[in-house]
A tleap script that builds the chain and sets N, CA, C and O, in Angstrom:
source leaprc.protein.ff14SB
mol = sequence {
  NMET GLN ARG LEU ILE ASP ALA PHE SER ASN
  SER VAL ARG ALA PHE ARG LYS LEU ALA ALA
  HIE GLU LYS ALA PHE GLN GLN GLU LEU LEU
  LEU LEU ALA LEU ALA LEU PRO ALA GLY TRP
  PHE ILE SER THR SER TRP HIE GLY TYR ALA
  PHE LEU ILE GLY ALA VAL LEU LEU LEU ILE
  ILE VAL GLU VAL LEU ASN THR GLY ILE GLU
  ALA ALA CYS ASP ALA PHE SER ARG GLU PHE
  ASN VAL ASP ILE GLN LEU ALA LYS ASP CYS
  GLY SER LEU ALA VAL LEU ILE SER ILE VAL
  ILE VAL ALA GLY VAL TRP GLY ILE ALA LEU
  ILE GLU ARG LEU ILE GLY ALA PRO CILE
}
set mol.1.N position { -26.634 4.478 -10.440 }
set mol.1.CA position { -26.367 3.658 -9.262 }
set mol.1.C position { -25.817 2.234 -9.671 }
set mol.1.O position { -25.016 1.653 -8.939 }
set mol.2.N position { -26.231 1.729 -10.764 }
set mol.2.CA position { -25.714 0.462 -11.253 }
set mol.2.C position { -24.214 0.513 -11.405 }
set mol.2.O position { -23.533 -0.439 -11.022 }
set mol.3.N position { -23.662 1.600 -11.954 }
set mol.3.CA position { -22.242 1.754 -12.094 }
set mol.3.C position { -21.456 1.580 -10.819 }
set mol.3.O position { -20.421 0.915 -10.773 }
set mol.4.N position { -22.004 2.224 -9.750 }
set mol.4.CA position { -21.374 2.085 -8.411 }
set mol.4.C position { -21.400 0.659 -7.948 }
set mol.4.O position { -20.414 0.178 -7.389 }
set mol.5.N position { -22.487 -0.032 -8.159 }
set mol.5.CA position { -22.554 -1.410 -7.671 }
set mol.5.C position { -21.595 -2.287 -8.455 }
set mol.5.O position { -20.907 -3.137 -7.890 }
set mol.6.N position { -21.556 -2.068 -9.779 }
set mol.6.CA position { -20.532 -2.801 -10.643 }
set mol.6.C position { -19.125 -2.509 -10.241 }
set mol.6.O position { -18.301 -3.421 -10.174 }
set mol.7.N position { -18.818 -1.253 -9.969 }
set mol.7.CA position { -17.465 -0.942 -9.582 }
set mol.7.C position { -17.117 -1.523 -8.247 }
set mol.7.O position { -15.984 -1.970 -8.065 }
set mol.8.N position { -18.047 -1.545 -7.276 }
set mol.8.CA position { -17.851 -2.185 -6.051 }
set mol.8.C position { -17.587 -3.725 -6.206 }
set mol.8.O position { -16.688 -4.272 -5.567 }
set mol.9.N position { -18.381 -4.390 -7.057 }
set mol.9.CA position { -18.190 -5.811 -7.309 }
set mol.9.C position { -16.824 -6.097 -7.929 }
set mol.9.O position { -16.155 -7.065 -7.567 }
set mol.10.N position { -16.421 -5.236 -8.871 }
set mol.10.CA position { -15.101 -5.348 -9.428 }
set mol.10.C position { -13.943 -5.164 -8.381 }
set mol.10.O position { -12.905 -5.824 -8.419 }
set mol.11.N position { -14.202 -4.274 -7.514 }
set mol.11.CA position { -13.162 -4.045 -6.471 }
set mol.11.C position { -13.091 -5.213 -5.542 }
set mol.11.O position { -11.991 -5.625 -5.171 }
set mol.12.N position { -14.209 -5.770 -5.143 }
set mol.12.CA position { -14.238 -6.927 -4.255 }
set mol.12.C position { -13.535 -8.083 -4.955 }
set mol.12.O position { -12.739 -8.788 -4.336 }
set mol.13.N position { -13.819 -8.283 -6.228 }
set mol.13.CA position { -13.165 -9.350 -6.957 }
set mol.13.C position { -11.672 -9.223 -7.002 }
set mol.13.O position { -10.956 -10.213 -6.854 }
set mol.14.N position { -11.170 -7.969 -7.211 }
set mol.14.CA position { -9.729 -7.671 -7.224 }
set mol.14.C position { -9.140 -7.902 -5.834 }
set mol.14.O position { -8.040 -8.443 -5.722 }
set mol.15.N position { -9.857 -7.497 -4.751 }
set mol.15.CA position { -9.348 -7.628 -3.427 }
set mol.15.C position { -9.182 -9.152 -3.149 }
set mol.15.O position { -8.123 -9.580 -2.690 }
set mol.16.N position { -10.174 -9.920 -3.415 }
set mol.16.CA position { -10.132 -11.379 -3.190 }
set mol.16.C position { -9.007 -12.016 -3.920 }
set mol.16.O position { -8.290 -12.839 -3.351 }
set mol.17.N position { -8.823 -11.665 -5.171 }
set mol.17.CA position { -7.763 -12.276 -5.983 }
set mol.17.C position { -6.374 -11.866 -5.420 }
set mol.17.O position { -5.489 -12.711 -5.280 }
set mol.18.N position { -6.203 -10.622 -5.115 }
set mol.18.CA position { -4.898 -10.175 -4.523 }
set mol.18.C position { -4.655 -10.834 -3.148 }
set mol.18.O position { -3.550 -11.298 -2.866 }
set mol.19.N position { -5.652 -10.867 -2.336 }
set mol.19.CA position { -5.512 -11.430 -0.989 }
set mol.19.C position { -5.232 -12.894 -1.051 }
set mol.19.O position { -4.581 -13.424 -0.151 }
set mol.20.N position { -5.683 -13.572 -2.056 }
set mol.20.CA position { -5.472 -15.017 -2.166 }
set mol.20.C position { -4.170 -15.418 -2.831 }
set mol.20.O position { -3.618 -16.478 -2.538 }
set mol.21.N position { -3.638 -14.509 -3.794 }
set mol.21.CA position { -2.538 -14.944 -4.594 }
set mol.21.C position { -1.284 -14.046 -4.564 }
set mol.21.O position { -0.216 -14.480 -4.997 }
set mol.22.N position { -1.395 -12.826 -4.069 }
set mol.22.CA position { -0.262 -11.888 -4.126 }
set mol.22.C position { 0.372 -11.738 -2.779 }
set mol.22.O position { -0.232 -11.179 -1.864 }
set mol.23.N position { 1.657 -12.258 -2.627 }
set mol.23.CA position { 2.359 -12.266 -1.362 }
set mol.23.C position { 2.523 -10.882 -0.780 }
set mol.23.O position { 2.294 -10.660 0.409 }
set mol.24.N position { 2.928 -9.935 -1.646 }
set mol.24.CA position { 3.170 -8.542 -1.187 }
set mol.24.C position { 1.943 -7.936 -0.585 }
set mol.24.O position { 1.980 -7.294 0.466 }
set mol.25.N position { 0.821 -8.162 -1.299 }
set mol.25.CA position { -0.522 -7.599 -0.872 }
set mol.25.C position { -0.868 -8.284 0.467 }
set mol.25.O position { -1.307 -7.598 1.390 }
set mol.26.N position { -0.688 -9.600 0.603 }
set mol.26.CA position { -0.941 -10.265 1.850 }
set mol.26.C position { -0.087 -9.695 3.016 }
set mol.26.O position { -0.577 -9.513 4.131 }
set mol.27.N position { 1.126 -9.438 2.735 }
set mol.27.CA position { 2.022 -8.904 3.780 }
set mol.27.C position { 1.566 -7.442 4.162 }
set mol.27.O position { 1.600 -7.072 5.336 }
set mol.28.N position { 1.178 -6.696 3.231 }
set mol.28.CA position { 0.707 -5.368 3.508 }
set mol.28.C position { -0.594 -5.308 4.206 }
set mol.28.O position { -0.838 -4.398 4.998 }
set mol.29.N position { -1.458 -6.272 3.930 }
set mol.29.CA position { -2.727 -6.482 4.735 }
set mol.29.C position { -2.362 -6.821 6.176 }
set mol.29.O position { -2.970 -6.267 7.092 }
set mol.30.N position { -1.412 -7.692 6.414 }
set mol.30.CA position { -0.896 -8.024 7.703 }
set mol.30.C position { -0.392 -6.814 8.427 }
set mol.30.O position { -0.704 -6.586 9.595 }
set mol.31.N position { 0.434 -5.999 7.682 }
set mol.31.CA position { 0.977 -4.763 8.213 }
set mol.31.C position { -0.167 -3.837 8.654 }
set mol.31.O position { -0.089 -3.201 9.704 }
set mol.32.N position { -1.222 -3.772 7.842 }
set mol.32.CA position { -2.351 -2.892 8.180 }
set mol.32.C position { -3.006 -3.430 9.488 }
set mol.32.O position { -3.350 -2.667 10.391 }
set mol.33.N position { -3.156 -4.728 9.543 }
set mol.33.CA position { -3.816 -5.324 10.689 }
set mol.33.C position { -2.993 -4.997 11.996 }
set mol.33.O position { -3.552 -4.722 13.058 }
set mol.34.N position { -1.743 -5.043 11.853 }
set mol.34.CA position { -0.839 -4.697 13.046 }
set mol.34.C position { -0.777 -3.224 13.277 }
set mol.34.O position { -0.634 -2.784 14.418 }
set mol.35.N position { -0.881 -2.423 12.203 }
set mol.35.CA position { -0.806 -0.963 12.354 }
set mol.35.C position { -2.005 -0.340 13.066 }
set mol.35.O position { -1.875 0.612 13.835 }
set mol.36.N position { -3.171 -0.908 12.784 }
set mol.36.CA position { -4.374 -0.389 13.408 }
set mol.36.C position { -4.323 -0.261 14.892 }
set mol.36.O position { -4.663 0.800 15.416 }
set mol.37.N position { -3.900 -1.323 15.635 }
set mol.37.CA position { -3.795 -1.192 17.060 }
set mol.37.C position { -2.509 -0.465 17.507 }
set mol.37.O position { -2.514 0.315 18.458 }
set mol.38.N position { -1.355 -0.765 16.749 }
set mol.38.CA position { -0.120 -0.146 17.146 }
set mol.38.C position { -0.177 1.330 16.971 }
set mol.38.O position { 0.334 2.053 17.827 }
set mol.39.N position { -0.773 1.839 15.904 }
set mol.39.CA position { -0.861 3.268 15.684 }
set mol.39.C position { -1.621 3.997 16.810 }
set mol.39.O position { -1.329 5.138 17.168 }
set mol.40.N position { -2.626 3.253 17.348 }
set mol.40.CA position { -3.403 3.830 18.485 }
set mol.40.C position { -2.503 4.121 19.662 }
set mol.40.O position { -2.654 5.144 20.329 }
set mol.41.N position { -1.572 3.233 19.919 }
set mol.41.CA position { -0.671 3.432 21.052 }
set mol.41.C position { 0.483 4.354 20.763 }
set mol.41.O position { 0.977 5.041 21.657 }
set mol.42.N position { 0.908 4.376 19.544 }
set mol.42.CA position { 2.073 5.230 19.130 }
set mol.42.C position { 1.686 6.687 18.946 }
set mol.42.O position { 2.404 7.586 19.381 }
set mol.43.N position { 0.591 6.910 18.324 }
set mol.43.CA position { 0.193 8.299 17.964 }
set mol.43.C position { -0.086 9.112 19.189 }
set mol.43.O position { -0.492 8.604 20.234 }
set mol.44.N position { 0.142 10.381 19.032 }
set mol.44.CA position { -0.184 11.288 20.149 }
set mol.44.C position { -1.440 12.079 19.963 }
set mol.44.O position { -1.825 12.860 20.833 }
set mol.45.N position { -2.107 11.880 18.800 }
set mol.45.CA position { -3.338 12.619 18.451 }
set mol.45.C position { -4.154 11.847 17.409 }
set mol.45.O position { -3.677 10.887 16.804 }
set mol.46.N position { -5.364 12.285 17.226 }
set mol.46.CA position { -6.199 11.634 16.239 }
set mol.46.C position { -5.635 11.871 14.854 }
set mol.46.O position { -5.599 10.943 14.046 }
set mol.47.N position { -5.193 13.080 14.552 }
set mol.47.CA position { -4.588 13.295 13.250 }
set mol.47.C position { -3.331 12.541 12.996 }
set mol.47.O position { -3.063 12.099 11.879 }
set mol.48.N position { -2.523 12.386 14.083 }
set mol.48.CA position { -1.352 11.509 14.005 }
set mol.48.C position { -1.729 10.056 13.699 }
set mol.48.O position { -1.030 9.389 12.936 }
set mol.49.N position { -2.778 9.579 14.257 }
set mol.49.CA position { -3.263 8.195 13.960 }
set mol.49.C position { -3.661 8.081 12.576 }
set mol.49.O position { -3.349 7.089 11.917 }
set mol.50.N position { -4.358 9.073 12.078 }
set mol.50.CA position { -4.802 9.122 10.656 }
set mol.50.C position { -3.614 9.098 9.717 }
set mol.50.O position { -3.640 8.411 8.695 }
set mol.51.N position { -2.540 9.866 10.066 }
set mol.51.CA position { -1.344 9.839 9.246 }
set mol.51.C position { -0.704 8.470 9.171 }
set mol.51.O position { -0.291 8.023 8.101 }
set mol.52.N position { -0.616 7.767 10.381 }
set mol.52.CA position { -0.005 6.486 10.443 }
set mol.52.C position { -0.748 5.474 9.613 }
set mol.52.O position { -0.130 4.739 8.843 }
set mol.53.N position { -2.033 5.415 9.744 }
set mol.53.CA position { -2.905 4.478 9.037 }
set mol.53.C position { -2.919 4.885 7.505 }
set mol.53.O position { -2.886 4.041 6.609 }
set mol.54.N position { -2.966 6.173 7.292 }
set mol.54.CA position { -3.029 6.642 5.876 }
set mol.54.C position { -1.766 6.293 5.171 }
set mol.54.O position { -1.819 5.986 3.980 }
set mol.55.N position { -0.623 6.316 5.816 }
set mol.55.CA position { 0.628 5.932 5.209 }
set mol.55.C position { 0.624 4.473 4.761 }
set mol.55.O position { 1.097 4.145 3.673 }
set mol.56.N position { 0.089 3.611 5.606 }
set mol.56.CA position { -0.014 2.207 5.260 }
set mol.56.C position { -1.019 2.005 4.142 }
set mol.56.O position { -0.780 1.192 3.249 }
set mol.57.N position { -2.085 2.688 4.161 }
set mol.57.CA position { -3.103 2.580 3.079 }
set mol.57.C position { -2.509 3.069 1.776 }
set mol.57.O position { -2.790 2.523 0.709 }
set mol.58.N position { -1.714 4.067 1.866 }
set mol.58.CA position { -1.035 4.579 0.667 }
set mol.58.C position { -0.112 3.492 0.065 }
set mol.58.O position { -0.050 3.314 -1.151 }
set mol.59.N position { 0.579 2.796 0.928 }
set mol.59.CA position { 1.434 1.699 0.452 }
set mol.59.C position { 0.613 0.641 -0.213 }
set mol.59.O position { 1.024 0.157 -1.267 }
set mol.60.N position { -0.553 0.230 0.336 }
set mol.60.CA position { -1.445 -0.736 -0.211 }
set mol.60.C position { -1.981 -0.261 -1.602 }
set mol.60.O position { -2.025 -1.028 -2.563 }
set mol.61.N position { -2.367 0.976 -1.657 }
set mol.61.CA position { -2.870 1.559 -2.962 }
set mol.61.C position { -1.757 1.409 -4.001 }
set mol.61.O position { -2.025 0.905 -5.092 }
set mol.62.N position { -0.557 1.812 -3.719 }
set mol.62.CA position { 0.532 1.732 -4.668 }
set mol.62.C position { 0.840 0.315 -5.076 }
set mol.62.O position { 1.157 0.064 -6.239 }
set mol.63.N position { 0.754 -0.639 -4.132 }
set mol.63.CA position { 0.913 -2.020 -4.427 }
set mol.63.C position { -0.182 -2.547 -5.375 }
set mol.63.O position { 0.104 -3.312 -6.295 }
set mol.64.N position { -1.355 -2.156 -5.154 }
set mol.64.CA position { -2.454 -2.563 -6.057 }
set mol.64.C position { -2.241 -2.021 -7.424 }
set mol.64.O position { -2.456 -2.731 -8.407 }
set mol.65.N position { -1.824 -0.785 -7.529 }
set mol.65.CA position { -1.532 -0.220 -8.867 }
set mol.65.C position { -0.342 -0.904 -9.558 }
set mol.65.O position { -0.341 -1.130 -10.768 }
set mol.66.N position { 0.647 -1.217 -8.754 }
set mol.66.CA position { 1.860 -1.904 -9.290 }
set mol.66.C position { 1.467 -3.319 -9.807 }
set mol.66.O position { 1.944 -3.771 -10.848 }
set mol.67.N position { 0.615 -3.970 -9.067 }
set mol.67.CA position { 0.126 -5.308 -9.506 }
set mol.67.C position { -0.664 -5.184 -10.736 }
set mol.67.O position { -0.550 -6.049 -11.604 }
set mol.68.N position { -1.458 -4.183 -10.889 }
set mol.68.CA position { -2.224 -3.938 -12.086 }
set mol.68.C position { -1.358 -3.686 -13.277 }
set mol.68.O position { -1.626 -4.185 -14.370 }
set mol.69.N position { -0.285 -2.891 -13.071 }
set mol.69.CA position { 0.674 -2.612 -14.153 }
set mol.69.C position { 1.334 -3.956 -14.589 }
set mol.69.O position { 1.442 -4.259 -15.777 }
set mol.70.N position { 1.738 -4.687 -13.645 }
set mol.70.CA position { 2.442 -6.023 -13.980 }
set mol.70.C position { 1.476 -6.945 -14.708 }
set mol.70.O position { 1.890 -7.601 -15.663 }
set mol.71.N position { 0.231 -7.029 -14.312 }
set mol.71.CA position { -0.729 -7.849 -14.952 }
set mol.71.C position { -0.990 -7.443 -16.388 }
set mol.71.O position { -1.039 -8.265 -17.304 }
set mol.72.N position { -1.156 -6.127 -16.545 }
set mol.72.CA position { -1.355 -5.615 -17.930 }
set mol.72.C position { -0.146 -5.918 -18.808 }
set mol.72.O position { -0.308 -6.359 -19.946 }
set mol.73.N position { 1.083 -5.685 -18.289 }
set mol.73.CA position { 2.236 -5.980 -18.998 }
set mol.73.C position { 2.346 -7.449 -19.420 }
set mol.73.O position { 2.631 -7.782 -20.570 }
set mol.74.N position { 2.104 -8.301 -18.429 }
set mol.74.CA position { 2.119 -9.764 -18.723 }
set mol.74.C position { 1.070 -10.204 -19.717 }
set mol.74.O position { 1.294 -11.134 -20.492 }
set mol.75.N position { -0.069 -9.547 -19.700 }
set mol.75.CA position { -1.121 -9.854 -20.632 }
set mol.75.C position { -0.701 -9.503 -22.040 }
set mol.75.O position { -1.041 -10.184 -23.008 }
set mol.76.N position { 0.047 -8.425 -22.125 }
set mol.76.CA position { 0.519 -7.937 -23.492 }
set mol.76.C position { 1.609 -8.892 -24.010 }
set mol.76.O position { 1.543 -9.344 -25.153 }
set mol.77.N position { 2.573 -9.186 -23.201 }
set mol.77.CA position { 3.656 -10.058 -23.651 }
set mol.77.C position { 4.433 -10.541 -22.502 }
set mol.77.O position { 4.740 -9.762 -21.600 }
set mol.78.N position { 4.770 -11.781 -22.479 }
set mol.78.CA position { 5.661 -12.347 -21.442 }
set mol.78.C position { 7.147 -12.362 -21.916 }
set mol.78.O position { 8.055 -12.630 -21.129 }
set mol.79.N position { 7.361 -12.072 -23.195 }
set mol.79.CA position { 8.740 -11.962 -23.726 }
set mol.79.C position { 9.411 -10.730 -23.312 }
set mol.79.O position { 8.736 -9.723 -23.101 }
set mol.80.N position { 10.759 -10.725 -23.169 }
set mol.80.CA position { 11.466 -9.544 -22.690 }
set mol.80.C position { 11.213 -8.400 -23.643 }
set mol.80.O position { 11.252 -8.546 -24.865 }
set mol.81.N position { 10.958 -7.290 -23.056 }
set mol.81.CA position { 10.741 -6.033 -23.848 }
set mol.81.C position { 11.241 -4.896 -22.910 }
set mol.81.O position { 10.818 -4.802 -21.758 }
set mol.82.N position { 12.124 -4.062 -23.417 }
set mol.82.CA position { 12.718 -2.999 -22.581 }
set mol.82.C position { 11.695 -2.017 -22.090 }
set mol.82.O position { 11.874 -1.453 -21.011 }
set mol.83.N position { 10.630 -1.783 -22.823 }
set mol.83.CA position { 9.566 -0.864 -22.381 }
set mol.83.C position { 8.758 -1.475 -21.270 }
set mol.83.O position { 8.401 -0.788 -20.313 }
set mol.84.N position { 8.465 -2.741 -21.375 }
set mol.84.CA position { 7.691 -3.504 -20.370 }
set mol.84.C position { 8.546 -3.521 -19.109 }
set mol.84.O position { 8.053 -3.292 -18.005 }
set mol.85.N position { 9.848 -3.797 -19.294 }
set mol.85.CA position { 10.714 -3.832 -18.057 }
set mol.85.C position { 10.705 -2.502 -17.369 }
set mol.85.O position { 10.679 -2.448 -16.140 }
set mol.86.N position { 10.727 -1.367 -18.157 }
set mol.86.CA position { 10.724 -0.090 -17.570 }
set mol.86.C position { 9.388 0.157 -16.760 }
set mol.86.O position { 9.394 0.673 -15.643 }
set mol.87.N position { 8.276 -0.242 -17.398 }
set mol.87.CA position { 6.946 -0.082 -16.743 }
set mol.87.C position { 6.921 -0.818 -15.420 }
set mol.87.O position { 6.479 -0.279 -14.405 }
set mol.88.N position { 7.419 -2.101 -15.437 }
set mol.88.CA position { 7.420 -2.908 -14.217 }
set mol.88.C position { 8.372 -2.277 -13.149 }
set mol.88.O position { 8.031 -2.185 -11.970 }
set mol.89.N position { 9.566 -1.853 -13.610 }
set mol.89.CA position { 10.571 -1.276 -12.721 }
set mol.89.C position { 10.029 0.103 -12.085 }
set mol.89.O position { 10.324 0.429 -10.936 }
set mol.90.N position { 9.245 0.856 -12.892 }
set mol.90.CA position { 8.693 2.069 -12.323 }
set mol.90.C position { 7.632 1.782 -11.250 }
set mol.90.O position { 7.547 2.466 -10.229 }
set mol.91.N position { 6.815 0.729 -11.525 }
set mol.91.CA position { 5.886 0.306 -10.485 }
set mol.91.C position { 6.591 -0.162 -9.242 }
set mol.91.O position { 6.157 0.153 -8.134 }
set mol.92.N position { 7.651 -0.895 -9.390 }
set mol.92.CA position { 8.427 -1.351 -8.265 }
set mol.92.C position { 9.052 -0.132 -7.478 }
set mol.92.O position { 9.073 -0.111 -6.248 }
set mol.93.N position { 9.537 0.833 -8.230 }
set mol.93.CA position { 10.063 2.018 -7.583 }
set mol.93.C position { 9.009 2.796 -6.827 }
set mol.93.O position { 9.300 3.357 -5.771 }
set mol.94.N position { 7.782 2.845 -7.345 }
set mol.94.CA position { 6.671 3.514 -6.619 }
set mol.94.C position { 6.390 2.802 -5.276 }
set mol.94.O position { 6.151 3.429 -4.245 }
set mol.95.N position { 6.431 1.488 -5.349 }
set mol.95.CA position { 6.215 0.712 -4.055 }
set mol.95.C position { 7.307 1.119 -3.095 }
set mol.95.O position { 7.031 1.419 -1.934 }
set mol.96.N position { 8.614 1.135 -3.588 }
set mol.96.CA position { 9.709 1.419 -2.715 }
set mol.96.C position { 9.587 2.874 -2.095 }
set mol.96.O position { 9.872 3.089 -0.917 }
set mol.97.N position { 9.175 3.789 -2.904 }
set mol.97.CA position { 9.020 5.139 -2.358 }
set mol.97.C position { 7.918 5.188 -1.279 }
set mol.97.O position { 8.044 5.879 -0.269 }
set mol.98.N position { 6.846 4.437 -1.528 }
set mol.98.CA position { 5.763 4.391 -0.534 }
set mol.98.C position { 6.249 3.714 0.754 }
set mol.98.O position { 5.839 4.098 1.849 }
set mol.99.N position { 7.098 2.732 0.626 }
set mol.99.CA position { 7.659 2.093 1.830 }
set mol.99.C position { 8.535 3.079 2.604 }
set mol.99.O position { 8.524 3.087 3.835 }
set mol.100.N position { 9.269 3.883 1.905 }
set mol.100.CA position { 10.103 4.950 2.556 }
set mol.100.C position { 9.191 5.886 3.279 }
set mol.100.O position { 9.490 6.252 4.416 }
set mol.101.N position { 8.052 6.314 2.670 }
set mol.101.CA position { 7.113 7.157 3.298 }
set mol.101.C position { 6.522 6.593 4.538 }
set mol.101.O position { 6.441 7.287 5.551 }
set mol.102.N position { 6.104 5.363 4.502 }
set mol.102.CA position { 5.624 4.551 5.681 }
set mol.102.C position { 6.638 4.608 6.758 }
set mol.102.O position { 6.317 5.001 7.880 }
set mol.103.N position { 7.894 4.219 6.466 }
set mol.103.CA position { 8.947 4.181 7.450 }
set mol.103.C position { 9.191 5.539 8.034 }
set mol.103.O position { 9.399 5.644 9.243 }
set mol.104.N position { 9.178 6.583 7.246 }
set mol.104.CA position { 9.392 7.899 7.747 }
set mol.104.C position { 8.274 8.414 8.686 }
set mol.104.O position { 8.551 8.975 9.746 }
set mol.105.N position { 7.065 8.217 8.289 }
set mol.105.CA position { 5.869 8.587 9.089 }
set mol.105.C position { 5.912 7.851 10.427 }
set mol.105.O position { 5.791 8.455 11.493 }
set mol.106.N position { 6.087 6.530 10.343 }
set mol.106.CA position { 6.048 5.796 11.607 }
set mol.106.C position { 7.249 6.035 12.438 }
set mol.106.O position { 7.151 5.985 13.664 }
set mol.107.N position { 8.403 6.299 11.842 }
set mol.107.CA position { 9.684 6.643 12.543 }
set mol.107.C position { 9.494 7.946 13.324 }
set mol.107.O position { 9.875 8.030 14.492 }
set mol.108.N position { 8.909 8.958 12.687 }
set mol.108.CA position { 8.652 10.238 13.334 }
set mol.108.C position { 7.729 10.083 14.477 }
set mol.108.O position { 7.939 10.650 15.550 }
set mol.109.N position { 6.656 9.282 14.250 }
set mol.109.CA position { 5.695 9.042 15.344 }
set mol.109.C position { 6.283 8.377 16.463 }
set mol.109.O position { 5.964 8.731 17.598 }
set mol.110.N position { 7.153 7.401 16.268 }
set mol.110.CA position { 7.786 6.642 17.343 }
set mol.110.C position { 8.729 7.616 18.132 }
set mol.110.O position { 8.760 7.591 19.362 }
set mol.111.N position { 9.438 8.409 17.445 }
set mol.111.CA position { 10.352 9.427 18.103 }
set mol.111.C position { 9.522 10.389 18.978 }
set mol.111.O position { 9.866 10.682 20.123 }
set mol.112.N position { 8.428 10.856 18.388 }
set mol.112.CA position { 7.571 11.774 19.152 }
set mol.112.C position { 7.086 11.048 20.407 }
set mol.112.O position { 7.148 11.627 21.491 }
set mol.113.N position { 6.620 9.847 20.311 }
set mol.113.CA position { 6.093 9.132 21.450 }
set mol.113.C position { 7.268 8.910 22.479 }
set mol.113.O position { 7.053 9.080 23.679 }
set mol.114.N position { 8.444 8.550 22.040 }
set mol.114.CA position { 9.555 8.304 22.938 }
set mol.114.C position { 10.053 9.540 23.676 }
set mol.114.O position { 10.365 9.474 24.865 }
set mol.115.N position { 10.129 10.658 22.978 }
set mol.115.CA position { 10.596 11.887 23.570 }
set mol.115.C position { 9.485 12.695 24.234 }
set mol.115.O position { 9.751 13.614 25.009 }
set mol.116.N position { 8.239 12.343 23.923 }
set mol.116.CA position { 7.110 13.015 24.543 }
set mol.116.C position { 6.785 14.396 24.001 }
set mol.116.O position { 6.057 15.151 24.646 }
set mol.117.N position { 7.279 14.728 22.895 }
set mol.117.CA position { 7.045 16.095 22.293 }
set mol.117.C position { 7.060 15.927 20.746 }
set mol.117.O position { 7.759 15.076 20.195 }
set mol.118.N position { 6.259 16.776 20.091 }
set mol.118.CA position { 6.316 16.811 18.647 }
set mol.118.C position { 7.672 17.222 18.088 }
set mol.118.O position { 8.331 18.085 18.668 }
set mol.119.N position { 8.104 16.636 16.988 }
set mol.119.CA position { 9.370 17.012 16.418 }
set mol.119.C position { 9.164 18.336 15.539 }
set mol.119.O position { 10.120 18.842 14.952 }
savepdb mol mol.pdb
quit
């Protein structure tokens, strides 16, 4: 049980640090805050709402992992290194892919709401 408590404490510490200092994470938290009520009005079903919110949460998860990769790389060396650049670029690509997923899921939901039928 102590491991779970410690893991929770570590997670809260990371959340606070990211929320206070990472612009991308702050923007994604704002997106989540806007998505929670907007998804309710846009979705046509409970599972549709879950997909909408889940897509945004996926984006946040990928952003957290990307930030962790960047922090680990910076802790290793701040000097230019082609391998570190690749690691950071891959993290950035993962964030971009998750943004495309969010846009696609929300776009489909908006179209379904506007035409009144599932695509």
